[in-house]
C-alpha positions in Angstrom: 105.0 189.4 4.3 104.2 187.9 0.9 106.3 185.5 -1.1 105.9 183.7 -4.4 108.0 180.9 -5.9 108.0 182.9 -9.2 110.6 185.1 -7.6 113.1 182.2 -7.2 115.2 180.7 -10.0 113.9 177.4 -11.4 116.9 175.4 -10.1 116.5 176.7 -6.6 112.7 176.7 -6.2 112.4 173.7 -3.9 115.1 175.0 -1.6 113.5 178.4 -1.5 110.1 177.0 -0.8 111.4 174.8 2.0 113.2 177.8 3.6 110.0 179.9 3.6 108.0 177.0 5.0 110.5 176.6 7.8 110.4 180.3 8.6 106.6 180.1 9.0 106.0 176.6 10.4 109.2 176.1 12.3 110.8 172.8 11.2 109.8 171.7 7.7 111.2 169.7 4.8 109.9 169.4 1.2 110.4 166.5 -1.1 110.9 167.4 -4.8 107.8 167.3 -6.8 107.7 165.3 -10.1 108.1 168.5 -12.2 110.1 171.1 -10.2 109.8 173.7 -13.0 106.0 173.4 -12.9 105.7 173.5 -9.1 103.8 176.5 -7.7 103.9 177.9 -4.2 102.7 181.2 -2.7 102.7 182.3 0.9 101.3 185.3 2.8 102.0 185.8 6.5 100.7 188.3 9.0 101.6 188.6 12.7 98.7 188.6 15.1 99.5 189.5 18.7 102.0 186.8 19.1 100.5 184.3 16.7 100.9 184.3 13.0 98.3 183.9 10.2 99.8 182.1 7.2 98.0 181.7 3.9 99.5 179.2 1.5 99.0 177.9 -2.0 101.0 174.9 -3.0 101.1 172.3 -5.8 101.3 168.6 -5.3 104.2 167.6 -3.2 105.3 165.6 -0.1 106.1 167.6 3.0 107.3 166.7 6.5 107.6 168.4 9.8 110.1 166.6 12.0 109.5 167.0 15.7 111.1 170.2 17.0 110.7 171.7 20.4 109.6 169.4 23.2 106.1 169.7 24.6 107.7 170.4 28.0 109.0 173.8 26.8 106.9 176.8 25.8 108.4 177.3 22.3 106.6 174.8 20.2 103.5 175.9 18.3 100.0 174.6 17.6 99.0 174.9 14.0 95.3 175.4 13.3 94.8 174.8 9.5 91.7 175.2 7.4 91.7 173.8 3.9 90.1 176.2 1.5 90.6 174.0 -1.6 92.4 170.9 -2.7 93.2 167.7 -0.9 95.9 166.8 1.7 96.7 163.4 3.1 98.1 163.2 6.7 99.7 160.0 7.8 97.7 159.7 11.1 94.2 159.8 9.4 92.8 157.4 6.8 90.7 159.9 4.9 92.3 163.0 3.3 91.7 166.6 4.4 89.3 168.1 1.8 87.9 171.5 1.0 86.4 173.0 4.1 88.1 170.6 6.5 90.0 171.8 9.5 92.6 170.2 11.8 95.1 170.9 14.5 98.7 169.8 14.5 101.8 170.4 16.7 105.3 171.3 15.8 106.7 169.1 18.6 105.3 166.0 16.8 106.3 164.5 13.4 103.9 165.4 10.7 103.9 163.6 7.3 101.9 165.8 4.9 101.2 164.9 1.3 99.6 167.6 -0.9 97.6 165.5 -3.4 96.6 168.4 -5.7 96.9 172.2 -5.8 95.8 173.3 -2.3 94.9 176.6 -0.8 94.9 176.8 3.0 95.0 179.2 5.9 96.8 178.4 9.1 97.0 180.1 12.5 100.3 179.3 14.2 99.8 179.7 18.0 102.7 179.3 20.4 101.8 177.1 23.3 102.9 179.8 25.7 100.5 182.2 24.1 97.6 179.7 24.4 98.4 179.2 28.1 98.3 183.0 28.7 94.9 183.3 27.1 93.6 180.0 28.7 95.2 179.8 32.1 92.9 176.9 33.0 94.4 174.7 30.3 97.4 172.9 31.8 98.2 170.5 28.9 98.5 171.3 25.2 95.7 169.8 23.0 96.5 166.8 20.9 96.6 166.8 17.1 93.1 166.3 15.9 90.5 166.9 13.2 87.9 169.6 14.0 84.4 169.6 12.7 84.3 172.8 10.7 80.8 172.4 9.3 78.6 172.7 12.4 78.5 174.4 15.8 81.5 176.2 17.2 83.8 174.6 14.7 81.8 176.4 11.9 82.2 179.7 13.8 85.9 179.0 14.1 86.4 178.3 10.4 84.4 181.4 9.4 86.6 183.4 11.8 89.7 182.1 10.2 88.5 182.8 6.7 87.5 186.3 7.8 90.9 186.9 9.2 92.6 185.7 6.1 90.5 188.1 4.0 90.6 191.2 6.2 93.7 191.0 8.3 95.5 193.6 6.2 92.8 196.1 6.9 92.5 195.5 10.6 94.4 198.0 12.9 97.1 196.5 15.1 95.1 197.7 18.2 92.5 195.1 17.4 94.9 192.2 17.0 94.9 191.1 20.7 91.1 190.9 20.8 91.0 188.9 17.5 93.7 186.5 18.6 91.9 186.0 22.0 88.7 185.3 20.1 90.1 182.6 17.8 92.0 180.9 20.7 88.8 180.8 22.7 86.8 179.4 19.9 89.5 176.8 19.3 89.4 175.7 22.9 85.6 175.2 22.7 85.7 173.5 19.3 88.3 170.9 20.3 86.8 167.4 20.4 86.8 165.8 23.8 89.7 163.5 24.2 88.9 159.8 23.8 90.0 159.0 27.3 87.7 161.7 28.7 84.8 160.5 26.6 85.4 157.0 27.8 85.7 158.2 31.4 82.4 160.1 31.1 80.7 157.1 29.6 82.0 154.8 32.3 80.9 157.3 35.0 77.4 157.4 33.5 77.2 153.6 33.4 78.5 153.3 37.0 75.7 155.7 38.1 73.1 153.4 36.4 74.6 150.4 38.1 74.4 152.1 41.5 70.8 153.0 40.8 70.1 149.4 39.9 71.7 148.2 43.1 69.8 150.7 45.2 66.6 149.3 43.7 67.4 145.6 44.1 69.9 145.2 46.9 67.2 143.7 49.2 66.8 140.7 46.8 69.0 137.9 48.1 69.8 136.7 44.6 71.4 140.0 43.6 74.9 139.3 42.4 77.6 140.8 40.2 76.6 138.4 37.4 73.0 139.5 37.5 74.0 143.2 37.5 76.3 142.7 34.6 73.7 140.8 32.6 71.1 143.5 33.3 73.4 146.2 31.8 74.7 144.1 28.9 78.4 144.2 30.1 80.9 141.6 31.1 81.8 140.9 34.8 85.3 142.2 34.2 83.9 145.5 32.9 81.5 145.7 35.8 84.4 145.4 38.3 86.4 147.9 36.3 83.6 150.5 36.9 84.3 150.2 40.6 88.1 149.9 40.3 88.6 153.7 40.8 86.3 153.9 43.8 86.7 152.9 47.4 84.6 149.7 47.3 83.8 146.7 45.1 80.5 145.6 43.6 79.9 143.1 46.4 81.1 145.6 49.0 78.6 148.1 47.8 75.7 145.6 47.9 76.8 144.6 51.4 77.1 148.2 52.6 73.6 149.0 51.3 72.1 146.0 53.1 73.9 146.8 56.4 72.7 150.4 56.3 69.1 149.3 55.7 69.3 146.8 58.6 70.7 149.5 60.9 68.0 151.9 60.1 65.3 149.3 60.7 66.9 148.1 63.9 67.0 151.6 65.4 63.4 152.5 64.4 61.0 152.2 67.4 58.3 150.9 65.1 60.3 147.8 64.3 61.6 147.2 67.8 59.4 144.0 68.2 60.8 142.4 65.0 63.4 139.6 65.2 66.9 140.4 64.0 66.7 137.5 61.6 63.5 138.8 60.0 65.1 142.2 59.4 68.3 140.6 58.0 66.3 138.3 55.6 64.1 141.2 54.4 67.2 143.2 53.4 68.8 140.5 51.4 70.8 138.4 53.9 70.2 134.6 53.8 72.2 133.8 56.9 71.6 135.3 60.3 75.1 134.4 61.5 76.7 136.0 58.4 74.6 139.1 58.9 75.6 139.4 62.6 79.3 139.0 61.8 79.2 141.6 59.0 77.1 144.0 61.1 79.5 143.9 64.1 82.6 144.3 61.8 81.0 147.3 60.1 79.6 149.1 63.1 81.5 147.7 66.0 78.5 146.4 67.9 76.1 143.5 67.4 72.6 144.1 66.0 71.1 143.4 69.4 73.4 145.9 71.1 72.7 148.5 68.5 69.0 148.1 69.2 69.6 148.3 73.0 71.8 151.4 72.7 69.0 153.0 70.8 66.5 152.1 73.5 68.7 153.9 76.0 69.2 157.0 73.9 72.8 156.3 73.1 72.7 155.1 69.5 75.7 155.6 67.3 74.9 156.6 63.8 76.1 154.8 60.7 77.4 156.5 57.6 74.8 157.6 55.2 73.7 154.8 52.8 73.7 155.4 49.1 70.2 155.1 47.6 68.4 154.5 51.0 66.4 157.2 52.7 65.2 157.1 56.3 61.6 157.5 55.0 62.2 154.4 52.8 63.4 152.4 55.8 60.5 153.6 58.0 58.0 152.5 55.4 59.7 149.1 55.4 59.4 148.9 59.2 55.6 149.4 58.9 55.4 146.8 56.2 57.4 144.3 58.2 55.3 145.0 61.3 52.2 144.4 59.3 53.5 141.1 58.1 54.3 140.0 61.7 50.8 140.9 62.9 49.0 139.1 60.1 51.4 136.2 60.1 
């Protein structure tokens, strides 16, 4: 379908343009340009296996897409738009959309859209239901966003859109499904990672670094949350936030690491002659009584009983310690034994 404002009477051009925009982009309103008689608009639309490819040329004006269908139904559309020339200003972004820029918008969300100068664009209107059919793993619709169209997959996507706009009329309908599937697949890959997901990934990576630091230093009795936070250039509050989604706290993880190390040392025959207090102090405890209470609370037996049960072949095994291998514990036993003999 092709349409030009030249076919409409001058006094009805704005209404005619608004009607054709609504037909192609669902809900849409158009503010009168400064010179209605000089306003230009052209539109060409092709159906593409459930989606629609819309090429538009419009003069300077102010447009608005009020929210239509809810994101909880399947009838709203995602609009993938590539600006071929001109500049457009969208309310949610500070910088305008310029030549070669690409963005995604949704018909279930308000869209204030100011065409700053004569603009040529190509849009692919994708029903959310159609995207779900092609991408069954995507449970939520993507958010409105700008997409880098100059590098990587975004560049491939923009070239694909331009190719469709140029050649769609010569493509047989039998190829439409494959073409539609390709562009939806490229869009899915090109979408920027949500800010929340990026933040979550960064926090997870930082948490792993913190865990590695604790594994390296937990035997030092001055290891504390404040020291860990300072070593990683973060606040104490942020450090605790890193552990908030887990099943333990910073202090709890340090204590668990020390208790696990003490258990492994206690049950190793090489270290049987070592005093319980020596083992506790080596692994970061600075109070024997505190160690014994924590050990019994954690494992249900006292350190001496754990050693005795091992001697009689009835040892109970602790849960696996993060960052501490049995070989590491055994090497420590030998080192402690050496200190005892030379001391």
